[in-house]
N, CA, C and O atoms as CSV, one atom per row, in Angstrom:
chain,resi,resn,atom,element,x,y,z
A,1,MET,N,N,13.755,-3.982,-24.257
A,1,MET,CA,C,12.388,-4.417,-24.474
A,1,MET,C,C,11.868,-5.148,-23.240
A,1,MET,O,O,12.601,-5.842,-22.536
A,2,ALA,N,N,10.603,-4.963,-23.017
A,2,ALA,CA,C,9.952,-5.625,-21.892
A,2,ALA,C,C,8.601,-6.157,-22.351
A,2,ALA,O,O,8.014,-5.650,-23.307
A,3,PHE,N,N,8.125,-7.167,-21.673
A,3,PHE,CA,C,6.824,-7.745,-21.965
A,3,PHE,C,C,5.942,-7.642,-20.730
A,3,PHE,O,O,6.407,-7.829,-19.606
A,4,ILE,N,N,4.670,-7.345,-20.948
A,4,ILE,CA,C,3.713,-7.331,-19.843
A,4,ILE,C,C,3.380,-8.778,-19.520
A,4,ILE,O,O,2.905,-9.524,-20.377
A,5,THR,N,N,3.634,-9.169,-18.278
A,5,THR,CA,C,3.377,-10.555,-17.879
A,5,THR,C,C,2.069,-10.714,-17.122
A,5,THR,O,O,1.441,-11.772,-17.163
A,6,LYS,N,N,1.659,-9.642,-16.424
A,6,LYS,CA,C,0.434,-9.755,-15.632
A,6,LYS,C,C,-0.151,-8.369,-15.418
A,6,LYS,O,O,0.580,-7.397,-15.226
A,7,ILE,N,N,-1.489,-8.286,-15.453
A,7,ILE,CA,C,-2.219,-7.060,-15.128
A,7,ILE,C,C,-3.163,-7.408,-13.991
A,7,ILE,O,O,-3.990,-8.313,-14.106
A,8,GLN,N,N,-3.027,-6.675,-12.890
A,8,GLN,CA,C,-3.767,-7.015,-11.674
A,8,GLN,C,C,-4.502,-5.776,-11.153
A,8,GLN,O,O,-3.924,-4.692,-11.073
A,9,ILE,N,N,-5.777,-5.945,-10.800
A,9,ILE,CA,C,-6.562,-4.854,-10.213
A,9,ILE,C,C,-6.037,-4.578,-8.811
A,9,ILE,O,O,-5.773,-5.509,-8.050
A,10,GLN,N,N,-5.884,-3.298,-8.466
A,10,GLN,CA,C,-5.421,-2.947,-7.125
A,10,GLN,C,C,-6.499,-3.262,-6.098
A,10,GLN,O,O,-7.692,-3.202,-6.395
A,11,GLN,N,N,-6.069,-3.597,-4.895
A,11,GLN,CA,C,-6.993,-3.983,-3.828
A,11,GLN,C,C,-7.869,-2.825,-3.369
A,11,GLN,O,O,-9.085,-2.979,-3.250
A,12,LYS,N,N,-7.264,-1.662,-3.108
A,12,LYS,CA,C,-8.005,-0.546,-2.526
A,12,LYS,C,C,-8.697,0.336,-3.551
A,12,LYS,O,O,-9.723,0.943,-3.245
A,13,ASN,N,N,-8.162,0.421,-4.753
A,13,ASN,CA,C,-8.722,1.291,-5.783
A,13,ASN,C,C,-8.990,0.458,-7.033
A,13,ASN,O,O,-8.072,0.159,-7.796
A,14,LYS,N,N,-10.223,0.096,-7.232
A,14,LYS,CA,C,-10.590,-0.825,-8.313
A,14,LYS,C,C,-10.459,-0.211,-9.708
A,14,LYS,O,O,-10.563,-0.926,-10.705
A,15,SER,N,N,-10.233,1.104,-9.795
A,15,SER,CA,C,-10.072,1.732,-11.109
A,15,SER,C,C,-8.593,1.841,-11.496
A,15,SER,O,O,-8.267,2.423,-12.530
A,16,ARG,N,N,-7.702,1.286,-10.675
A,16,ARG,CA,C,-6.269,1.301,-10.976
A,16,ARG,C,C,-5.761,-0.136,-11.118
A,16,ARG,O,O,-6.276,-1.069,-10.502
A,17,PHE,N,N,-4.735,-0.274,-11.951
A,17,PHE,CA,C,-4.186,-1.590,-12.253
A,17,PHE,C,C,-2.679,-1.603,-12.056
A,17,PHE,O,O,-1.988,-0.651,-12.420
A,18,ASN,N,N,-2.175,-2.687,-11.480
A,18,ASN,CA,C,-0.732,-2.911,-11.364
A,18,ASN,C,C,-0.290,-3.681,-12.597
A,18,ASN,O,O,-0.896,-4.689,-12.960
A,19,ILE,N,N,0.762,-3.206,-13.234
A,19,ILE,CA,C,1.305,-3.844,-14.430
A,19,ILE,C,C,2.636,-4.489,-14.054
A,19,ILE,O,O,3.538,-3.821,-13.547
A,20,PHE,N,N,2.750,-5.785,-14.304
A,20,PHE,CA,C,3.983,-6.517,-14.046
A,20,PHE,C,C,4.666,-6.784,-15.374
A,20,PHE,O,O,4.019,-7.155,-16.354
A,21,ILE,N,N,5.982,-6.593,-15.401
A,21,ILE,CA,C,6.722,-6.746,-16.651
A,21,ILE,C,C,7.896,-7.707,-16.470
A,21,ILE,O,O,8.335,-7.986,-15.354
A,22,ASP,N,N,8.383,-8.198,-17.597
A,22,ASP,CA,C,9.563,-9.061,-17.624
A,22,ASP,C,C,10.557,-8.438,-18.594
A,22,ASP,O,O,10.288,-8.325,-19.790
A,23,LYS,N,N,11.711,-8.035,-18.065
A,23,LYS,CA,C,12.773,-7.453,-18.892
A,23,LYS,C,C,13.872,-8.475,-19.163
A,23,LYS,O,O,15.012,-8.110,-19.449
A,24,GLY,N,N,13.529,-9.739,-19.071
A,24,GLY,CA,C,14.505,-10.794,-19.295
A,24,GLY,C,C,15.091,-11.349,-18.008
A,24,GLY,O,O,15.886,-12.288,-18.043
A,25,GLN,N,N,14.707,-10.781,-16.874
A,25,GLN,CA,C,15.245,-11.233,-15.591
A,25,GLN,C,C,14.143,-11.767,-14.690
A,25,GLN,O,O,14.327,-11.860,-13.477
A,26,GLY,N,N,13.020,-12.113,-15.259
A,26,GLY,CA,C,11.901,-12.610,-14.472
A,26,GLY,C,C,10.863,-11.528,-14.246
A,26,GLY,O,O,11.112,-10.342,-14.466
A,27,GLU,N,N,9.697,-11.963,-13.804
A,27,GLU,CA,C,8.585,-11.036,-13.598
A,27,GLU,C,C,8.841,-10.114,-12.413
A,27,GLU,O,O,9.300,-10.550,-11.358
A,28,GLU,N,N,8.535,-8.825,-12.606
A,28,GLU,CA,C,8.656,-7.846,-11.528
A,28,GLU,C,C,7.596,-6.767,-11.719
A,28,GLU,O,O,7.085,-6.559,-12.819
A,29,TYR,N,N,7.280,-6.084,-10.611
A,29,TYR,CA,C,6.323,-4.979,-10.685
A,29,TYR,C,C,6.914,-3.893,-11.579
A,29,TYR,O,O,8.081,-3.524,-11.442
A,30,GLY,N,N,6.091,-3.390,-12.497
A,30,GLY,CA,C,6.557,-2.347,-13.407
A,30,GLY,C,C,6.047,-0.975,-13.036
A,30,GLY,O,O,6.826,-0.063,-12.758
A,31,PHE,N,N,4.721,-0.830,-13.033
A,31,PHE,CA,C,4.092,0.459,-12.761
A,31,PHE,C,C,2.601,0.255,-12.565
A,31,PHE,O,O,2.081,-0.839,-12.779
A,32,SER,N,N,1.910,1.329,-12.152
A,32,SER,CA,C,0.457,1.300,-11.983
A,32,SER,C,C,-0.162,2.316,-12.924
A,32,SER,O,O,0.427,3.362,-13.196
A,33,VAL,N,N,-1.357,2.004,-13.422
A,33,VAL,CA,C,-2.067,2.929,-14.305
A,33,VAL,C,C,-3.549,2.947,-13.952
A,33,VAL,O,O,-4.087,1.990,-13.395
A,34,HIS,N,N,-4.190,4.055,-14.289
A,34,HIS,CA,C,-5.637,4.187,-14.154
A,34,HIS,C,C,-6.277,3.440,-15.321
A,34,HIS,O,O,-5.641,3.241,-16.356
A,35,GLU,N,N,-7.526,3.030,-15.155
A,35,GLU,CA,C,-8.208,2.273,-16.207
A,35,GLU,C,C,-8.284,3.046,-17.520
A,35,GLU,O,O,-8.267,2.434,-18.588
A,36,ASN,N,N,-8.368,4.391,-17.468
A,36,ASN,CA,C,-8.405,5.191,-18.698
A,36,ASN,C,C,-7.127,5.015,-19.513
A,36,ASN,O,O,-7.177,4.897,-20.738
A,37,VAL,N,N,-5.988,4.998,-18.833
A,37,VAL,CA,C,-4.700,4.836,-19.506
A,37,VAL,C,C,-4.557,3.406,-20.012
A,37,VAL,O,O,-4.050,3.184,-21.111
A,38,LEU,N,N,-4.997,2.446,-19.225
A,38,LEU,CA,C,-4.947,1.039,-19.624
A,38,LEU,C,C,-5.703,0.830,-20.933
A,38,LEU,O,O,-5.230,0.139,-21.836
A,39,ILE,N,N,-6.885,1.439,-21.020
A,39,ILE,CA,C,-7.724,1.285,-22.212
A,39,ILE,C,C,-7.162,2.066,-23.391
A,39,ILE,O,O,-7.106,1.551,-24.508
A,40,SER,N,N,-6.744,3.308,-23.150
A,40,SER,CA,C,-6.277,4.143,-24.266
A,40,SER,C,C,-5.019,3.580,-24.924
A,40,SER,O,O,-4.817,3.766,-26.124
A,41,HIS,N,N,-4.175,2.897,-24.158
A,41,HIS,CA,C,-2.964,2.297,-24.729
A,41,HIS,C,C,-3.155,0.818,-25.057
A,41,HIS,O,O,-2.235,0.156,-25.537
A,42,ARG,N,N,-4.348,0.312,-24.797
A,42,ARG,CA,C,-4.690,-1.091,-25.090
A,42,ARG,C,C,-3.655,-2.052,-24.504
A,42,ARG,O,O,-3.174,-2.966,-25.175
A,43,LEU,N,N,-3.332,-1.818,-23.244
A,43,LEU,CA,C,-2.354,-2.670,-22.574
A,43,LEU,C,C,-2.963,-4.043,-22.311
A,43,LEU,O,O,-4.104,-4.152,-21.861
A,44,HIS,N,N,-2.197,-5.081,-22.594
A,44,HIS,CA,C,-2.674,-6.447,-22.375
A,44,HIS,C,C,-1.491,-7.364,-22.089
A,44,HIS,O,O,-0.340,-7.043,-22.385
A,45,GLN,N,N,-1.806,-8.494,-21.514
A,45,GLN,CA,C,-0.784,-9.474,-21.169
A,45,GLN,C,C,-0.093,-9.957,-22.441
A,45,GLN,O,O,-0.752,-10.257,-23.437
A,46,GLY,N,N,1.229,-10.030,-22.401
A,46,GLY,CA,C,2.003,-10.475,-23.549
A,46,GLY,C,C,2.439,-9.339,-24.464
A,46,GLY,O,O,3.215,-9.558,-25.394
A,47,MET,N,N,1.950,-8.131,-24.212
A,47,MET,CA,C,2.289,-6.979,-25.047
A,47,MET,C,C,3.755,-6.596,-24.845
A,47,MET,O,O,4.264,-6.607,-23.724
A,48,GLU,N,N,4.422,-6.256,-25.949
A,48,GLU,CA,C,5.811,-5.824,-25.893
A,48,GLU,C,C,5.849,-4.302,-25.734
A,48,GLU,O,O,5.160,-3.576,-26.451
A,49,ILE,N,N,6.658,-3.833,-24.792
A,49,ILE,CA,C,6.757,-2.396,-24.522
A,49,ILE,C,C,8.221,-1.980,-24.593
A,49,ILE,O,O,9.071,-2.526,-23.891
A,50,ASP,N,N,8.501,-0.999,-25.458
A,50,ASP,CA,C,9.852,-0.446,-25.492
A,50,ASP,C,C,9.917,0.777,-24.575
A,50,ASP,O,O,8.904,1.186,-24.007
A,51,GLU,N,N,11.095,1.351,-24.436
A,51,GLU,CA,C,11.292,2.475,-23.510
A,51,GLU,C,C,10.461,3.695,-23.909
A,51,GLU,O,O,9.942,4.395,-23.039
A,52,ALA,N,N,10.328,3.959,-25.211
A,52,ALA,CA,C,9.553,5.122,-25.676
A,52,ALA,C,C,8.073,4.955,-25.344
A,52,ALA,O,O,7.426,5.898,-24.889
A,53,LYS,N,N,7.541,3.762,-25.569
A,53,LYS,CA,C,6.133,3.482,-25.256
A,53,LYS,C,C,5.897,3.593,-23.749
A,53,LYS,O,O,4.881,4.136,-23.316
A,54,LEU,N,N,6.826,3.083,-22.961
A,54,LEU,CA,C,6.714,3.163,-21.507
A,54,LEU,C,C,6.712,4.621,-21.044
A,54,LEU,O,O,5.944,4.990,-20.155
A,55,ALA,N,N,7.567,5.444,-21.643
A,55,ALA,CA,C,7.620,6.868,-21.285
A,55,ALA,C,C,6.300,7.559,-21.614
A,55,ALA,O,O,5.827,8.383,-20.832
A,56,ARG,N,N,5.693,7.234,-22.768
A,56,ARG,CA,C,4.397,7.827,-23.150
A,56,ARG,C,C,3.295,7.396,-22.187
A,56,ARG,O,O,2.448,8.204,-21.805
A,57,ILE,N,N,3.307,6.133,-21.799
A,57,ILE,CA,C,2.301,5.622,-20.858
A,57,ILE,C,C,2.426,6.341,-19.518
A,57,ILE,O,O,1.424,6.780,-18.954
A,58,LEU,N,N,3.641,6.461,-19.012
A,58,LEU,CA,C,3.855,7.105,-17.714
A,58,LEU,C,C,3.532,8.593,-17.762
A,58,LEU,O,O,3.050,9.156,-16.779
A,59,GLN,N,N,3.797,9.237,-18.905
A,59,GLN,CA,C,3.451,10.653,-19.055
A,59,GLN,C,C,1.934,10.824,-19.046
A,59,GLN,O,O,1.413,11.716,-18.377
A,60,GLU,N,N,1.232,9.977,-19.783
A,60,GLU,CA,C,-0.228,10.059,-19.804
A,60,GLU,C,C,-0.813,9.752,-18.423
A,60,GLU,O,O,-1.818,10.342,-18.027
A,61,GLU,N,N,-0.195,8.841,-17.704
A,61,GLU,CA,C,-0.650,8.519,-16.344
A,61,GLU,C,C,-0.494,9.730,-15.425
A,61,GLU,O,O,-1.363,9.998,-14.596
A,62,GLU,N,N,0.610,10.458,-15.572
A,62,GLU,CA,C,0.844,11.666,-14.763
A,62,GLU,C,C,-0.225,12.722,-15.061
A,62,GLU,O,O,-0.748,13.354,-14.144
A,63,VAL,N,N,-0.547,12.910,-16.338
A,63,VAL,CA,C,-1.584,13.874,-16.730
A,63,VAL,C,C,-2.936,13.429,-16.177
A,63,VAL,O,O,-3.699,14.251,-15.669
A,64,ASN,N,N,-3.233,12.148,-16.271
A,64,ASN,CA,C,-4.504,11.626,-15.771
A,64,ASN,C,C,-4.630,11.820,-14.260
A,64,ASN,O,O,-5.698,12.182,-13.768
A,65,LYS,N,N,-3.549,11.581,-13.528
A,65,LYS,CA,C,-3.567,11.793,-12.073
A,65,LYS,C,C,-3.817,13.261,-11.749
A,65,LYS,O,O,-4.614,13.578,-10.866
A,66,ALA,N,N,-3.140,14.155,-12.461
A,66,ALA,CA,C,-3.323,15.596,-12.236
A,66,ALA,C,C,-4.758,15.998,-12.553
A,66,ALA,O,O,-5.361,16.789,-11.827
A,67,TYR,N,N,-5.301,15.454,-13.635
A,67,TYR,CA,C,-6.686,15.742,-14.026
A,67,TYR,C,C,-7.653,15.299,-12.924
A,67,TYR,O,O,-8.551,16.051,-12.544
A,68,LEU,N,N,-7.470,14.094,-12.418
A,68,LEU,CA,C,-8.361,13.575,-11.375
A,68,LEU,C,C,-8.229,14.364,-10.072
A,68,LEU,O,O,-9.225,14.589,-9.384
A,69,HIS,N,N,-7.003,14.787,-9.724
A,69,HIS,CA,C,-6.833,15.626,-8.532
A,69,HIS,C,C,-7.509,16.979,-8.730
A,69,HIS,O,O,-8.136,17.504,-7.809
A,70,GLY,N,N,-7.380,17.544,-9.929
A,70,GLY,CA,C,-8.044,18.809,-10.227
A,70,GLY,C,C,-9.552,18.674,-10.151
A,70,GLY,O,O,-10.229,19.554,-9.619
A,71,LEU,N,N,-10.080,17.592,-10.672
A,71,LEU,CA,C,-11.518,17.330,-10.632
A,71,LEU,C,C,-11.994,17.178,-9.186
A,71,LEU,O,O,-13.059,17.674,-8.819
A,72,HIS,N,N,-11.205,16.497,-8.383
A,72,HIS,CA,C,-11.540,16.336,-6.962
A,72,HIS,C,C,-11.567,17.694,-6.262
A,72,HIS,O,O,-12.466,17.962,-5.464
A,73,TYR,N,N,-10.597,18.542,-6.552
A,73,TYR,CA,C,-10.531,19.877,-5.956
A,73,TYR,C,C,-11.737,20.712,-6.382
A,73,TYR,O,O,-12.269,21.489,-5.589
A,74,LEU,N,N,-12.162,20.552,-7.622
A,74,LEU,CA,C,-13.340,21.276,-8.122
A,74,LEU,C,C,-14.633,20.782,-7.488
A,74,LEU,O,O,-15.633,21.499,-7.487
A,75,SER,N,N,-14.625,19.574,-6.952
A,75,SER,CA,C,-15.850,19.027,-6.360
A,75,SER,C,C,-16.275,19.801,-5.116
A,75,SER,O,O,-17.423,19.698,-4.686
A,76,TYR,N,N,-15.358,20.576,-4.536
A,76,TYR,CA,C,-15.685,21.373,-3.355
A,76,TYR,C,C,-16.269,22.736,-3.708
A,76,TYR,O,O,-16.855,23.396,-2.851
A,77,GLY,N,N,-16.118,23.160,-4.941
A,77,GLY,CA,C,-16.656,24.453,-5.357
A,77,GLY,C,C,-15.942,24.962,-6.595
A,77,GLY,O,O,-14.939,24.392,-7.023
A,78,MET,N,N,-16.464,26.041,-7.169
A,78,MET,CA,C,-15.855,26.625,-8.365
A,78,MET,C,C,-14.445,27.113,-8.042
A,78,MET,O,O,-14.181,27.619,-6.951
A,79,ARG,N,N,-13.560,26.953,-9.000
A,79,ARG,CA,C,-12.177,27.404,-8.851
A,79,ARG,C,C,-11.736,28.056,-10.154
A,79,ARG,O,O,-12.239,27.734,-11.230
A,80,SER,N,N,-10.797,28.969,-10.036
A,80,SER,CA,C,-10.223,29.584,-11.231
A,80,SER,C,C,-9.116,28.678,-11.764
A,80,SER,O,O,-8.656,27.763,-11.082
A,81,GLU,N,N,-8.707,28.951,-12.982
A,81,GLU,CA,C,-7.618,28.200,-13.595
A,81,GLU,C,C,-6.349,28.344,-12.753
A,81,GLU,O,O,-5.607,27.379,-12.571
A,82,LYS,N,N,-6.108,29.534,-12.248
A,82,LYS,CA,C,-4.924,29.797,-11.418
A,82,LYS,C,C,-4.964,28.980,-10.127
A,82,LYS,O,O,-3.947,28.415,-9.723
A,83,GLU,N,N,-6.115,28.913,-9.483
A,83,GLU,CA,C,-6.237,28.145,-8.241
A,83,GLU,C,C,-5.966,26.661,-8.481
A,83,GLU,O,O,-5.289,26.010,-7.686
A,84,ILE,N,N,-6.497,26.136,-9.574
A,84,ILE,CA,C,-6.262,24.724,-9.911
A,84,ILE,C,C,-4.775,24.496,-10.161
A,84,ILE,O,O,-4.202,23.523,-9.672
A,85,GLY,N,N,-4.153,25.393,-10.921
A,85,GLY,CA,C,-2.723,25.276,-11.206
A,85,GLY,C,C,-1.881,25.286,-9.938
A,85,GLY,O,O,-0.966,24.476,-9.788
A,86,GLU,N,N,-2.192,26.204,-9.026
A,86,GLU,CA,C,-1.448,26.278,-7.761
A,86,GLU,C,C,-1.657,25.022,-6.920
A,86,GLU,O,O,-0.720,24.526,-6.294
A,87,TYR,N,N,-2.879,24.512,-6.906
A,87,TYR,CA,C,-3.186,23.298,-6.153
A,87,TYR,C,C,-2.378,22.117,-6.699
A,87,TYR,O,O,-1.803,21.345,-5.931
A,88,LEU,N,N,-2.339,21.982,-8.017
A,88,LEU,CA,C,-1.605,20.872,-8.622
A,88,LEU,C,C,-0.097,21.036,-8.445
A,88,LEU,O,O,0.622,20.042,-8.340
A,89,GLU,N,N,0.390,22.280,-8.411
A,89,GLU,CA,C,1.814,22.505,-8.134
A,89,GLU,C,C,2.164,22.046,-6.722
A,89,GLU,O,O,3.226,21.464,-6.498
A,90,LYS,N,N,1.267,22.308,-5.769
A,90,LYS,CA,C,1.495,21.854,-4.393
A,90,LYS,C,C,1.537,20.331,-4.322
A,90,LYS,O,O,2.229,19.759,-3.480
A,91,LYS,N,N,0.795,19.684,-5.207
A,91,LYS,CA,C,0.795,18.219,-5.265
A,91,LYS,C,C,2.024,17.687,-6.004
A,91,LYS,O,O,2.195,16.477,-6.151
A,92,GLU,N,N,2.885,18.614,-6.472
A,92,GLU,CA,C,4.164,18.302,-7.118
A,92,GLU,C,C,4.029,17.583,-8.458
A,92,GLU,O,O,4.794,16.666,-8.758
A,93,TYR,N,N,3.065,17.997,-9.250
A,93,TYR,CA,C,2.963,17.490,-10.613
A,93,TYR,C,C,3.888,18.287,-11.521
A,93,TYR,O,O,4.206,19.440,-11.229
A,94,LEU,N,N,4.313,17.689,-12.599
A,94,LEU,CA,C,5.161,18.369,-13.570
A,94,LEU,C,C,4.372,19.473,-14.266
A,94,LEU,O,O,3.157,19.367,-14.436
A,95,GLU,N,N,5.075,20.534,-14.669
A,95,GLU,CA,C,4.437,21.684,-15.332
A,95,GLU,C,C,3.629,21.244,-16.557
A,95,GLU,O,O,2.508,21.706,-16.774
A,96,GLU,N,N,4.211,20.352,-17.345
A,96,GLU,CA,C,3.545,19.880,-18.563
A,96,GLU,C,C,2.255,19.130,-18.226
A,96,GLU,O,O,1.239,19.307,-18.897
A,97,ALA,N,N,2.296,18.301,-17.197
A,97,ALA,CA,C,1.108,17.548,-16.781
A,97,ALA,C,C,0.026,18.495,-16.279
A,97,ALA,O,O,-1.157,18.292,-16.553
A,98,ILE,N,N,0.429,19.531,-15.544
A,98,ILE,CA,C,-0.530,20.517,-15.039
A,98,ILE,C,C,-1.201,21.235,-16.198
A,98,ILE,O,O,-2.423,21.389,-16.218
A,99,ALA,N,N,-0.400,21.676,-17.165
A,99,ALA,CA,C,-0.949,22.399,-18.319
A,99,ALA,C,C,-1.929,21.529,-19.100
A,99,ALA,O,O,-2.999,21.998,-19.491
A,100,LEU,N,N,-1.573,20.272,-19.328
A,100,LEU,CA,C,-2.457,19.374,-20.080
A,100,LEU,C,C,-3.725,19.043,-19.294
A,100,LEU,O,O,-4.809,18.952,-19.871
A,101,ALA,N,N,-3.593,18.864,-17.984
A,101,ALA,CA,C,-4.766,18.579,-17.149
A,101,ALA,C,C,-5.711,19.773,-17.128
A,101,ALA,O,O,-6.926,19.603,-17.231
A,102,ILE,N,N,-5.166,20.976,-16.997
A,102,ILE,CA,C,-5.993,22.188,-17.002
A,102,ILE,C,C,-6.678,22.357,-18.350
A,102,ILE,O,O,-7.848,22.735,-18.412
A,103,GLU,N,N,-5.957,22.080,-19.424
A,103,GLU,CA,C,-6.552,22.186,-20.765
A,103,GLU,C,C,-7.724,21.215,-20.909
A,103,GLU,O,O,-8.756,21.564,-21.484
A,104,LYS,N,N,-7.564,20.006,-20.390
A,104,LYS,CA,C,-8.643,19.015,-20.446
A,104,LYS,C,C,-9.840,19.464,-19.606
A,104,LYS,O,O,-10.986,19.311,-20.028
A,105,LEU,N,N,-9.579,20.016,-18.421
A,105,LEU,CA,C,-10.658,20.518,-17.564
A,105,LEU,C,C,-11.384,21.690,-18.233
A,105,LEU,O,O,-12.605,21.807,-18.126
A,106,LYS,N,N,-10.642,22.547,-18.914
A,106,LYS,CA,C,-11.259,23.673,-19.627
A,106,LYS,C,C,-12.085,23.171,-20.811
A,106,LYS,O,O,-13.187,23.659,-21.062
A,107,HIS,N,N,-11.544,22.200,-21.526
A,107,HIS,CA,C,-12.248,21.642,-22.686
A,107,HIS,C,C,-13.576,21.005,-22.268
A,107,HIS,O,O,-14.571,21.098,-22.987
A,108,GLU,N,N,-13.580,20.364,-21.113
A,108,GLU,CA,C,-14.799,19.724,-20.604
A,108,GLU,C,C,-15.662,20.693,-19.797
A,108,GLU,O,O,-16.669,20.297,-19.211
A,109,ARG,N,N,-15.263,21.954,-19.773
A,109,ARG,CA,C,-15.995,23.056,-19.138
A,109,ARG,C,C,-16.143,22.916,-17.626
A,109,ARG,O,O,-17.132,23.364,-17.045
A,110,TYR,N,N,-15.166,22.298,-17.005
A,110,TYR,CA,C,-15.125,22.267,-15.549
A,110,TYR,C,C,-14.490,23.549,-15.022
A,110,TYR,O,O,-14.803,24.007,-13.923
A,111,ILE,N,N,-13.592,24.121,-15.826
A,111,ILE,CA,C,-12.965,25.394,-15.475
A,111,ILE,C,C,-13.452,26.439,-16.470
A,111,ILE,O,O,-13.323,26.270,-17.682
A,112,ASP,N,N,-14.013,27.523,-15.937
A,112,ASP,CA,C,-14.454,28.652,-16.761
A,112,ASP,C,C,-14.237,29.911,-15.928
A,112,ASP,O,O,-15.044,30.234,-15.057
A,113,ASP,N,N,-13.147,30.614,-16.200
A,113,ASP,CA,C,-12.790,31.784,-15.394
A,113,ASP,C,C,-13.837,32.888,-15.469
A,113,ASP,O,O,-14.063,33.593,-14.486
A,114,ARG,N,N,-14.474,33.042,-16.617
A,114,ARG,CA,C,-15.508,34.078,-16.754
A,114,ARG,C,C,-16.700,33.766,-15.840
A,114,ARG,O,O,-17.181,34.648,-15.128
A,115,ALA,N,N,-17.174,32.526,-15.858
A,115,ALA,CA,C,-18.296,32.131,-14.995
A,115,ALA,C,C,-17.887,32.214,-13.524
A,115,ALA,O,O,-18.691,32.600,-12.676
A,116,PHE,N,N,-16.644,31.855,-13.223
A,116,PHE,CA,C,-16.144,31.939,-11.855
A,116,PHE,C,C,-16.154,33.389,-11.375
A,116,PHE,O,O,-16.572,33.671,-10.252
A,117,ALA,N,N,-15.694,34.302,-12.221
A,117,ALA,CA,C,-15.655,35.721,-11.850
A,117,ALA,C,C,-17.064,36.265,-11.611
A,117,ALA,O,O,-17.295,37.001,-10.652
A,118,LYS,N,N,-17.999,35.902,-12.480
A,118,LYS,CA,C,-19.390,36.352,-12.304
A,118,LYS,C,C,-19.966,35.826,-10.989
A,118,LYS,O,O,-20.608,36.569,-10.246
A,119,ALA,N,N,-19.736,34.558,-10.711
A,119,ALA,CA,C,-20.248,33.964,-9.473
A,119,ALA,C,C,-19.599,34.613,-8.257
A,119,ALA,O,O,-20.263,34.839,-7.245
A,120,TYR,N,N,-18.316,34.911,-8.349
A,120,TYR,CA,C,-17.602,35.546,-7.239
A,120,TYR,C,C,-18.178,36.935,-6.950
A,120,TYR,O,O,-18.415,37.285,-5.794
A,121,VAL,N,N,-18.398,37.718,-8.003
A,121,VAL,CA,C,-18.949,39.068,-7.840
A,121,VAL,C,C,-20.351,39.003,-7.241
A,121,VAL,O,O,-20.665,39.757,-6.320
A,122,LEU,N,N,-21.192,38.115,-7.751
A,122,LEU,CA,C,-22.552,37.983,-7.221
A,122,LEU,C,C,-22.545,37.559,-5.756
A,122,LEU,O,O,-23.335,38.057,-4.954
A,123,THR,N,N,-21.663,36.652,-5.419
A,123,THR,CA,C,-21.571,36.194,-4.036
A,123,THR,C,C,-21.151,37.337,-3.119
A,123,THR,O,O,-21.757,37.550,-2.069
A,124,LYS,N,N,-20.124,38.065,-3.511
A,124,LYS,CA,C,-19.662,39.187,-2.688
A,124,LYS,C,C,-20.744,40.257,-2.573
A,124,LYS,O,O,-20.922,40.854,-1.512
A,125,LYS,N,N,-21.458,40.494,-3.654
A,125,LYS,CA,C,-22.506,41.517,-3.663
A,125,LYS,C,C,-23.664,41.128,-2.745
A,125,LYS,O,O,-24.188,41.966,-2.011
A,126,ASN,N,N,-24.055,39.872,-2.790
A,126,ASN,CA,C,-25.236,39.425,-2.056
A,126,ASN,C,C,-24.963,39.032,-0.605
A,126,ASN,O,O,-25.850,39.148,0.240
A,127,ILE,N,N,-23.777,38.582,-0.312
A,127,ILE,CA,C,-23.510,38.052,1.023
A,127,ILE,C,C,-22.888,39.087,1.957
A,127,ILE,O,O,-23.266,39.173,3.125
A,128,THR,N,N,-21.950,39.865,1.456
A,128,THR,CA,C,-21.289,40.824,2.340
A,128,THR,C,C,-22.158,42.055,2.548
A,128,THR,O,O,-23.003,42.383,1.714
A,129,SER,N,N,-21.946,42.717,3.647
A,129,SER,CA,C,-22.752,43.904,3.956
A,129,SER,C,C,-22.344,45.105,3.112
A,129,SER,O,O,-23.122,46.047,2.966
A,130,LYS,N,N,-21.144,45.086,2.558
A,130,LYS,CA,C,-20.670,46.223,1.771
A,130,LYS,C,C,-21.134,46.164,0.321
A,130,LYS,O,O,-21.270,47.201,-0.329
A,131,GLY,N,N,-21.377,44.964,-0.189
A,131,GLY,CA,C,-21.901,44.806,-1.543
A,131,GLY,C,C,-20.990,45.394,-2.598
A,131,GLY,O,O,-19.792,45.113,-2.611
A,132,LEU,N,N,-21.542,46.206,-3.479
A,132,LEU,CA,C,-20.808,46.756,-4.610
A,132,LEU,C,C,-19.740,47.761,-4.200
A,132,LEU,O,O,-18.830,48.028,-4.984
A,133,GLN,N,N,-19.818,48.324,-3.007
A,133,GLN,CA,C,-18.819,49.292,-2.556
A,133,GLN,C,C,-17.437,48.650,-2.436
A,133,GLN,O,O,-16.418,49.319,-2.608
A,134,LEU,N,N,-17.410,47.369,-2.144
A,134,LEU,CA,C,-16.150,46.662,-1.948
A,134,LEU,C,C,-15.468,46.322,-3.271
A,134,LEU,O,O,-14.242,46.216,-3.323
A,135,ILE,N,N,-16.241,46.151,-4.331
A,135,ILE,CA,C,-15.703,45.722,-5.614
A,135,ILE,C,C,-15.283,46.954,-6.408
A,135,ILE,O,O,-16.116,47.814,-6.693
A,136,PRO,N,N,-13.978,47.056,-6.776
A,136,PRO,CA,C,-13.522,48.229,-7.526
A,136,PRO,C,C,-14.114,48.250,-8.933
A,136,PRO,O,O,-14.368,47.202,-9.526
A,137,ALA,N,N,-14.326,49.440,-9.451
A,137,ALA,CA,C,-14.928,49.596,-10.782
A,137,ALA,C,C,-13.930,49.339,-11.867
A,137,ALA,O,O,-14.267,49.427,-13.048
């Protein structure tokens, strides 16, 4: 069992928090979480955390990080589900975190392969000199 002894806002990223814990040997740095995870788990000073709860928090943090990286990648332009998955794999996220992050992006309609395909076809048709000749039937 561990207790949260202190929650501190990070210096460079104000949406992330450092969590300090005491496992009976004095206060030490435990882990960092995004504000979404902090709120969803209602983390607060004095809260008791067992190993199972800690594992759930860290798993949700991994999914949240993958989601935010995917969202950042989408900010440059439309991407397919496959492109997002490959990008997150390069960032070395766990398969489960990637799947959950992609599902969340799809649920919020940031990823839509059908709309991506339509936009891709229109772009190729309008921009390239070959137009429809290049796209197989």
